C-alpha positions in Angstrom: 100.0 146.5 -2.8 101.1 147.9 0.7 98.7 145.4 2.5 101.0 142.5 1.3 104.1 144.3 3.2 102.3 144.6 6.6 104.4 141.8 8.2 107.6 143.7 7.3 106.2 147.2 8.1 105.3 146.0 11.5 108.9 145.8 12.4 110.6 148.1 10.0 108.4 151.2 10.9 109.0 151.3 14.5 112.7 150.2 13.9 113.2 153.3 11.7 111.4 155.5 14.1 113.5 154.4 17.0 116.8 155.4 14.9 115.1 158.8 14.1 114.2 159.4 17.6 117.7 158.7 18.8 119.0 161.5 16.2 116.3 163.8 17.1 117.3 163.4 20.7 120.5 165.3 19.8 119.2 167.9 17.3 115.5 168.5 18.3 114.0 166.8 21.1 110.7 168.2 20.8 110.3 165.9 17.7 111.0 162.6 19.8 107.3 162.0 21.0 105.8 162.7 17.7 108.3 160.4 16.0 107.7 157.7 18.7 103.8 158.0 18.2 104.1 157.8 14.5 106.1 154.7 14.6 103.8 153.0 17.1 100.8 154.2 15.1 102.4 152.6 12.0 102.8 149.4 14.1 99.0 149.4 15.1 97.9 150.0 11.4 100.0 147.1 10.3 98.8 144.8 13.0 95.0 145.5 12.6 95.5 145.0 8.9 97.0 141.6 9.4 94.2 140.8 11.7 91.6 141.8 8.9 93.7 139.7 6.4 94.0 136.7 8.5 90.4 136.8 9.4 89.4 136.8 5.8 92.0 134.8 4.2 93.8 132.6 6.8 97.2 132.3 7.8 100.0 134.3 5.9 103.7 133.2 5.4 105.8 136.3 4.5 109.3 135.5 3.1 111.8 138.3 3.9 113.7 139.1 0.8 111.8 136.6 -1.1 114.0 133.8 0.2 111.9 130.7 0.8 112.3 128.8 4.3 114.2 127.1 5.8 117.2 129.1 4.0 115.6 132.5 4.5 113.8 133.9 7.6 109.9 133.7 7.3 107.2 135.7 9.3 104.4 133.4 10.2 101.2 135.2 10.8 98.1 133.0 11.9 95.0 133.7 14.1 97.0 133.6 17.4 99.6 135.7 16.0 97.6 138.5 14.9 95.7 138.6 18.1 98.7 139.1 20.3 100.3 141.6 17.7 97.3 143.8 18.0 97.4 143.6 21.8 101.2 144.5 21.9 100.9 147.4 19.5 97.9 148.9 20.8 99.2 148.7 24.6 102.4 150.4 23.7 100.6 153.1 21.8 98.1 153.9 24.6 100.9 153.6 27.1 103.0 156.0 25.1 100.2 158.7 25.1 99.3 158.2 28.6 102.9 158.4 29.7 104.1 161.6 27.9 103.6 163.8 30.9 105.7 161.3 33.4 108.3 161.0 30.6 108.7 164.7 30.3 108.8 165.2 34.0 111.0 162.3 34.8 113.5 162.1 32.0 114.0 165.9 31.3 117.6 165.5 29.9 117.0 162.0 28.6 113.9 162.2 26.5 115.6 161.1 23.2 117.3 157.9 24.7 114.2 157.1 26.7 111.7 157.3 23.6 114.3 155.5 21.3 114.6 152.5 23.8 110.9 152.6 24.2 110.1 152.0 20.6 113.0 149.8 20.2 111.7 147.6 23.0 108.2 147.4 21.2 109.9 146.5 18.1 111.6 143.5 19.6 108.5 142.3 21.2 106.6 142.6 17.8 109.4 140.8 16.1 109.2 138.1 18.6 105.5 137.5 18.0 105.7 137.4 14.2 108.8 135.6 13.4 108.9 131.8 12.2 112.5 131.4 13.0 113.9 130.2 16.1 117.2 131.9 16.1 115.4 135.3 14.9 113.4 135.0 17.7 116.3 135.0 20.0 118.0 137.9 18.3 114.8 139.9 18.7 114.3 138.6 22.3 117.7 140.3 23.1 116.7 143.4 21.4 113.4 143.7 23.7 115.7 142.7 26.7 118.5 144.9 26.4 116.3 148.0 25.8 114.2 147.0 28.6 117.3 146.9 31.0 118.1 150.2 30.0 114.5 151.7 30.4 114.3 150.4 34.0 117.7 151.6 34.9 116.6 155.1 34.1 114.1 155.1 37.2 114.5 155.7 40.9 118.0 155.4 42.7 117.2 151.7 43.4 116.5 151.2 39.7 119.8 150.4 38.5 120.6 147.7 40.9 117.1 146.1 40.0 117.9 146.3 36.4 121.2 144.6 37.1 119.4 141.7 38.7 117.2 141.5 35.8 119.9 141.5 33.6 121.7 138.7 35.2 118.5 136.6 35.5 117.4 137.5 31.8 120.8 136.6 30.6 120.6 133.0 31.9 117.1 132.8 30.7 118.1 133.8 27.0 121.3 131.5 27.4 119.1 128.6 28.2 116.7 129.2 25.2 119.7 129.5 22.9 121.3 126.3 24.3 118.1 124.5 23.4 117.8 125.9 20.1 121.7 125.0 19.3 120.6 121.3 20.2 117.6 121.5 17.9 119.7 122.7 15.2 122.4 120.1 15.6 119.6 117.4 15.5 117.6 119.0 12.5 120.0 121.2 10.5 117.2 123.8 10.4 115.9 126.8 12.5 112.7 127.6 10.8 109.8 126.5 13.2 107.6 124.9 10.6 110.5 122.8 9.3 111.5 122.0 12.8 108.2 120.5 13.5 108.6 118.1 10.6 112.1 117.0 11.4 111.4 116.7 15.0 108.4 114.2 14.8 110.8 111.2 14.1 112.8 112.2 17.2 110.2 112.1 20.1 112.0 109.4 21.9 115.5 111.1 21.6 117.3 112.2 24.9 118.8 115.2 23.0 115.1 116.5 22.3 114.1 116.1 25.9 117.2 118.1 27.0 116.5 121.0 24.5 112.8 121.1 25.4 113.6 121.4 29.1 116.3 124.0 28.8 114.0 126.2 26.3 111.2 125.9 28.7 113.1 126.8 31.8 114.6 129.8 29.8 111.3 131.0 29.0 110.1 130.5 32.6 113.0 132.6 33.7 112.0 135.2 31.0 108.3 135.2 32.3 109.0 135.3 35.8 107.2 132.0 36.8 107.3 131.3 40.3 110.0 130.5 42.0 112.0 132.2 39.0 110.4 135.5 39.6 113.0 137.1 42.0 114.0 139.8 39.3 110.5 141.0 38.6 109.2 142.9 41.8 112.2 145.1 42.0 112.5 145.7 38.3 108.9 146.7 37.7 108.5 148.6 41.0 111.5 151.1 40.6 111.5 151.4 36.9 110.1 154.9 35.5 106.2 154.8 35.3 106.2 154.7 31.7 108.6 151.6 31.5 106.8 149.6 34.1 103.4 150.2 32.5 104.7 149.1 29.2 106.6 146.0 30.3 104.4 144.7 33.1 101.4 144.3 30.5 103.7 143.1 27.6 106.9 141.3 28.5 105.7 138.2 30.5 102.6 137.8 28.2 104.9 137.7 25.1 107.1 135.1 26.7 104.0 133.1 27.6 103.0 133.3 23.8 106.4 132.1 22.7 106.0 129.2 25.0 102.6 128.5 23.6 104.0 128.9 20.1 106.7 126.5 20.6 104.4 123.8 22.2 101.9 124.2 19.3 104.1 124.7 16.3 107.4 123.3 17.0 107.3 120.5 19.7 104.0 119.7 19.0 101.1 119.0 21.7 101.4 115.3 21.1 105.0 115.6 22.5 104.7 118.0 25.1 101.7 116.5 26.8 101.4 113.0 25.2 105.2 111.9 25.4 106.6 113.8 28.3 103.7 113.9 30.4 104.8 116.7 32.8 101.5 118.2 33.2 100.9 117.2 36.8 104.2 118.7 38.0 103.8 122.0 36.0 100.3 122.5 37.1 101.2 122.1 40.8 104.0 124.7 40.3 101.5 126.9 38.7 99.1 126.5 41.5 101.8 127.5 44.0 102.8 130.6 41.8 99.1 131.6 41.9 98.9 131.4 45.8 102.3 132.6 46.5 101.8 135.7 44.2 98.3 136.6 45.7 99.9 136.1 49.3 102.8 138.4 48.7 100.7 141.0 47.0 98.5 141.1 50.0 101.5 141.7 52.3 102.6 144.7 50.3 102.5 148.4 51.3 104.0 149.8 48.1 101.3 149.9 45.5 103.5 149.2 42.4 105.2 146.3 44.2 101.8 145.0 45.1 100.8 145.0 41.5 104.0 143.2 40.6 103.1 140.4 42.7 99.8 140.1 41.0 101.8 139.7 37.9 103.6 136.6 39.5 100.0 135.1 40.3 98.6 135.9 36.7 101.6 134.1 35.1 100.6 131.1 37.1 97.2 131.2 35.7 98.6 131.3 32.1 101.2 128.5 32.7 98.8 126.4 34.5 96.2 126.8 31.6 98.5 125.8 29.1 100.0 122.7 30.7 96.5 121.3 31.7 97.1 120.1 28.0 93.5 120.4 26.8 92.0 122.7 24.4 89.9 124.3 27.0 93.0 125.0 29.1 94.8 126.5 26.3 91.6 128.6 25.2 91.5 130.0 28.8 95.3 130.8 28.8 95.4 132.4 25.7 92.2 134.4 26.3 93.7 135.3 29.8 97.0 136.3 28.2 94.8 138.9 26.1 92.8 140.1 28.9 95.7 140.4 31.4 97.6 142.6 29.2 94.7 145.1 29.1 94.1 144.5 33.0 97.6 145.1 33.9 97.9 148.1 31.6 94.9 149.8 33.3 96.4 149.0 36.8 99.7 150.6 36.1 98.3 153.5 34.2 96.2 154.1 37.3 99.2 153.8 39.7 101.2 156.1 37.3 98.5 158.7 37.9 98.4 158.5 41.6 102.4 158.5 41.5 102.3 161.7 39.5 100.0 163.6 41.9 101.3 162.2 45.2 104.7 161.5 44.5 104.3 158.6 46.5 103.9 154.9 45.9 102.7 154.0 49.6 99.2 152.5 49.8 98.4 154.6 52.9 98.6 157.6 50.5 95.6 156.4 48.6 93.5 157.8 51.5 90.6 160.0 50.1 91.6 159.4 46.5 88.2 159.1 45.1 87.4 162.6 46.1 90.7 164.1 44.8 91.2 161.8 41.8 87.9 160.2 40.9 88.6 159.3 37.2 91.9 157.8 38.0 90.3 155.7 40.9 87.4 154.8 38.6 90.2 153.3 36.2 91.7 151.5 39.1 88.4 150.3 40.5 87.7 148.8 37.0 91.0 147.0 36.8 90.5 145.6 40.2 87.1 144.1 39.4 88.4 142.5 36.3 91.4 141.0 38.3 88.8 139.6 40.8 86.9 138.3 38.0 83.6 140.3 38.3 81.3 140.0 35.1 80.9 141.6 32.7 84.8 142.6 32.9 87.1 140.4 30.7 88.9 138.7 33.8 85.8 136.7 34.5 85.5 135.1 31.3 89.1 133.8 30.9 88.9 132.8 34.6 85.7 131.0 33.8 87.6 128.9 31.0 90.4 128.1 33.4 88.1 126.9 36.0 86.2 124.8 33.7 89.4 123.4 32.1 90.9 122.6 35.8 87.4 120.7 36.4 87.9 118.7 33.0 91.3 117.7 33.8 90.8 116.6 37.3 93.4 119.1 38.6 91.5 120.2 41.6 94.5 121.9 43.2 94.6 124.4 40.2 90.8 125.1 40.7 91.3 125.8 44.5 94.2 128.1 43.7 92.2 129.9 41.1 89.3 130.5 43.7 91.7 131.2 46.6 93.6 133.7 44.4 90.2 135.5 43.3 89.2 135.7 47.1 92.7 137.3 47.9 92.3 139.7 45.2 89.0 140.7 46.3 90.4 141.5 49.8 93.2 143.2 48.4 91.3 145.6 46.2 88.3 146.1 48.6 90.9 147.2 51.3 92.1 149.9 48.9 88.7 151.0 47.8 87.8 151.3 51.6 90.7 153.5 52.2 90.3 155.6 49.1 86.7 156.3 49.5 85.9 156.3 53.3 89.2 157.7 54.8 90.2 161.1 54.4 93.7 162.0 53.3 96.1 162.1 56.5 93.1 161.5 58.9 91.3 158.6 60.5 88.4 156.6 59.1 85.5 158.9 58.8 83.1 157.5 56.3 83.9 160.5 53.8 84.2 163.4 56.6 86.8 165.8 55.2 86.6 165.0 51.5 85.3 168.6 50.6 88.3 170.0 52.1 90.6 168.0 49.9 89.4 169.4 46.5 90.1 167.8 43.2 93.6 167.0 42.2 93.2 164.9 39.1 96.0 163.9 36.8 96.1 165.7 33.5 93.8 164.8 30.8 96.5 163.4 28.5 97.1 160.7 31.4 93.3 160.2 32.5 91.9 159.8 29.0 94.0 156.8 27.9 93.5 155.4 31.3 89.5 155.4 30.9 90.0 154.0 27.4 91.9 151.1 28.7 89.1 150.7 31.6 86.5 150.8 29.0 88.2 148.1 27.0 88.0 145.7 29.8 84.3 145.6 29.6 84.4 145.6 25.9 86.9 142.6 25.7 84.5 140.9 28.1 81.6 141.4 25.6 83.5 140.3 22.7 84.7 137.2 24.4 82.7 134.8 22.1 84.1 136.7 19.1 87.8 136.4 20.4 87.5 132.8 21.1 85.5 131.4 18.0 87.0 133.9 15.7 90.7 133.5 16.6 91.7 131.3 19.4 89.8 128.0 18.4 91.1 128.4 14.8 94.6 128.8 16.2 94.4 125.6 18.2 92.5 123.6 15.6 94.8 124.6 12.9 98.1 123.2 14.4 99.5 119.6 14.9 97.1 117.3 17.1 97.5 116.2 20.6 94.9 118.3 22.2 91.7 116.9 23.7 
């Protein structure tokens, strides 16, 4: 029965599609997009199938090649895993459809390599989420990272240098992770995550385990651009091709945060991470600094895409802080915000891609009169902005509510203040954009709408606008579905693992 092979198909289908795309790029480039869409559609189908199976039957353990763990590699699929899998596959597919016009225009002679790298990057991200083996995770991490470096380098003239910077920082992060996994293997003799959790339990007082934990966490912080380790992110996402930045911005940092959550829940256990080490106070202070610094740096930008990248730095602080509050409410808010922020960031970057496609500029000043010229694109941008601010019924409100409640429960008032200040700064930032786009005519002085009739409509193509509106509508749909997401998937994932959460 094919449904029993969903965990394998989730990775195999897009991987084969990437290989076929590389071949088609040489022989018949017109087939590249259909092959990419087919591969990602297969991933979405498998992810949704897994979600339905887990919702009805509970967690799934899939043994690759029939070899039982810890000898063989196993894919572990639980309520949290399927939630992230559906988000990764869906975001990648929607972005692919929305980005076809920009890819065809920006990558005229490199469509085959670009589509192949795009699908290969998504394959790596899906594998990272589903794998239950710590070393296999590293391999998939490098697949996603190396294809991401190449995608970024195919952007503007400043993109290669930004990609090189990302490569250096990403390699250091991956090395830290691998070093930590090596220490764990020396201590336990296994790489299977479930087996690691059992063998590490008697070692909670070991200095070697402390070192392994710290280097793994720091490596993941580098990969997710947690402030002040964020130096690679603004340049990489700003100068990357629009299709690459709107893929990586919603997914790369979120998948790294998922890995951190997965390792804390399933390998080191909350009892060790929060009970033995007691690093919550320090990390939450760092997260608070990340939130404020990201929001302030975003406010200072005049480049639209760079502004959005600094918002990502702040959002990473939201999620890391929520995790390290060390409570069930905090983790619930962090996971919910992970899901919501993927949709919010996708919508923001799709809107930015539409604006750049028409205006050929990333400057915020060129947004003047955009509501008249590109009403549907600006509607999508406005919806995403309201979600980031935290206005109900958009999804951002509900995850922020959980985080605020968790901060109060944990007595971490600096985190609470950072959340509120960030929302206020986001409100100032986006309403400044909306004012210019609605009331100022293009190339003129503020006139409360004067001159807008002369501008005329210059909307992006329907193939770019429709996916943007779908993404914008999902922000409301996900907000209304918050109770289902939390009670149906997040809470079962938190209650099904080792103890240690309050």
